[in-house]
VMD Tcl script that draws the C-alpha trace (Angstrom):
set ca {
  {-11.15 12.49 1.16}
  {-13.63 12.26 3.23}
  {-14.79 8.53 4.09}
  {-17.25 7.67 2.45}
  {-14.97 8.29 -0.48}
  {-12.22 6.05 0.07}
  {-11.55 2.87 -2.25}
  {-14.88 0.15 -0.89}
  {-12.50 -2.77 0.09}
  {-10.45 -0.40 1.79}
  {-13.30 1.12 4.76}
  {-14.22 -2.16 5.10}
  {-11.17 -3.33 6.68}
  {-10.33 -0.35 8.36}
  {-14.19 -0.69 9.72}
  {-12.86 -4.72 10.14}
  {-10.04 -3.63 11.91}
  {-11.68 -1.06 14.30}
  {-14.21 -4.12 15.30}
  {-10.27 -6.02 16.70}
  {-9.11 -3.33 19.53}
  {-6.35 -5.62 20.98}
  {-4.06 -4.88 19.92}
  {-1.86 -8.12 20.12}
  {-5.27 -9.20 18.07}
  {-5.02 -6.96 15.82}
  {-0.98 -7.59 15.37}
  {-1.70 -11.39 14.86}
  {-4.23 -9.95 12.04}
  {-1.48 -8.04 10.02}
  {0.65 -10.77 10.65}
  {-1.39 -13.41 9.03}
  {-1.87 -11.26 6.23}
  {1.95 -10.24 5.86}
  {1.69 -14.11 5.47}
  {0.03 -14.03 1.99}
  {2.47 -11.56 0.56}
  {4.11 -12.22 -2.16}
  {7.15 -10.43 -4.27}
  {6.68 -8.20 -7.42}
  {6.55 -10.98 -10.47}
  {9.48 -11.31 -12.82}
  {7.35 -9.84 -15.71}
  {7.33 -6.24 -13.94}
  {10.44 -5.81 -12.32}
  {13.38 -7.89 -11.70}
  {16.82 -6.95 -8.94}
  {18.66 -4.57 -9.09}
  {14.89 -2.31 -8.14}
  {14.98 1.11 -9.61}
  {15.75 3.48 -7.08}
  {12.20 5.56 -8.64}
  {10.59 2.93 -7.51}
  {12.34 2.68 -3.95}
  {9.83 3.83 -0.82}
  {11.50 6.81 0.86}
  {12.05 7.03 4.97}
  {11.15 3.06 4.69}
  {13.11 0.76 6.71}
  {12.53 -2.60 5.01}
  {13.19 -1.32 1.45}
  {10.31 -1.57 -0.38}
  {9.99 -0.68 -4.19}
  {6.57 0.02 -5.71}
  {5.21 -0.84 -9.63}
  {1.78 -0.07 -10.53}
  {0.23 -2.23 -14.27}
  {-2.90 -0.90 -16.08}
  {-5.27 -3.66 -15.67}
  {-8.45 -2.05 -16.70}
  {-9.17 1.23 -17.75}
  {-8.51 4.16 -15.52}
  {-7.29 1.38 -12.61}
  {-4.22 -0.16 -11.61}
  {-2.81 -3.19 -10.24}
  {0.15 -2.61 -7.81}
  {2.75 -4.70 -7.15}
  {5.89 -4.71 -4.01}
  {9.27 -5.86 -3.54}
  {9.71 -5.91 0.31}
  {13.90 -6.67 0.59}
  {13.80 -6.63 4.27}
  {12.41 -10.57 5.27}
  {12.15 -9.16 8.68}
  {9.40 -6.46 7.04}
  {6.18 -8.09 8.23}
  {5.11 -4.90 8.84}
  {5.14 -3.26 4.68}
  {4.91 -6.78 3.94}
  {1.52 -6.35 5.67}
  {0.50 -3.28 3.94}
  {1.54 -4.62 0.84}
  {-1.14 -6.80 1.23}
  {-3.73 -4.71 1.97}
  {-3.02 -2.08 -0.59}
  {-2.60 -5.04 -3.00}
  {-6.03 -6.50 -2.32}
  {-8.12 -3.27 -1.51}
  {-6.31 -0.56 -4.20}
  {-5.78 -2.90 -6.99}
  {-8.22 -2.51 -9.82}
  {-9.81 0.70 -8.49}
  {-10.39 4.28 -10.10}
  {-7.16 5.77 -10.13}
  {-8.26 9.04 -9.00}
  {-10.07 6.99 -5.73}
  {-6.76 6.40 -5.80}
  {-4.82 8.81 -6.15}
  {-7.00 10.38 -3.10}
  {-6.23 7.92 -0.63}
  {-4.80 9.01 2.96}
  {-1.15 8.48 3.84}
  {-2.20 8.35 7.31}
  {-4.24 5.41 6.40}
  {-1.24 3.42 7.28}
  {-1.68 4.09 11.00}
  {-5.53 3.41 11.17}
  {-4.59 0.12 9.86}
  {-1.78 -0.61 12.59}
  {-2.59 1.93 15.42}
  {-0.58 5.06 16.71}
  {1.39 3.22 18.66}
  {4.06 2.62 16.01}
  {7.37 4.10 15.99}
  {7.76 7.52 14.72}
  {10.25 5.76 11.73}
  {7.77 3.06 10.71}
  {5.08 5.26 10.69}
  {6.70 6.88 8.07}
  {7.73 4.35 6.20}
  {4.54 2.78 6.18}
  {2.62 6.47 4.96}
  {5.70 6.41 2.14}
  {4.26 3.27 0.49}
  {0.91 5.14 0.64}
  {2.59 7.52 -0.88}
  {4.23 5.73 -3.47}
  {1.36 4.29 -4.68}
  {-0.85 7.97 -4.85}
  {2.45 8.81 -7.02}
  {2.07 5.72 -9.18}
  {-1.75 6.57 -9.76}
  {-1.33 10.45 -9.97}
  {1.69 9.35 -12.81}
  {-0.74 7.02 -15.16}
  {-3.08 9.81 -14.40}
  {-1.33 12.39 -16.26}
  {-0.55 10.49 -18.67}
  {-4.07 9.37 -19.28}
  {-4.21 13.30 -19.66}
  {-4.49 15.15 -23.65}
  {-1.97 17.38 -24.43}
}
mol new
graphics top color blue
foreach p $ca { graphics top sphere $p radius 0.5 }
foreach p [lrange $ca 0 end-1] q [lrange $ca 1 end] { graphics top cylinder $p $q radius 0.2 }
display resetview
């Protein structure tokens, strides 16, 4: 996906983060973002969460759901089971706030490495893999939705 094709809210967030070159300042901004995290509503899912919603390779045990909200768009919901999963909570807030309501076709094409652009390349391999897997789960939800809409 070319930069201009990113969903507009996500592109604006990435532009904003580029204005925060100091790692400590960026991390504080992401911690503040994580404070806005609200888990998946019970009307969507209840514990124990199904394994098919679990993000592979994610140390924070993140689960992802999507519900249709408008023609061609979804609302993304997350559960982060690790209370110390600050990065996962921040990314969940970012993905919800920037991708929910966007056309599923655009969400399906968001590159997984957008997580590295948000958090920086200094992350450990394990954390990087988990965060990129969260983006991949959102992509997969959008693709499933699109596939289900195609007349057979």
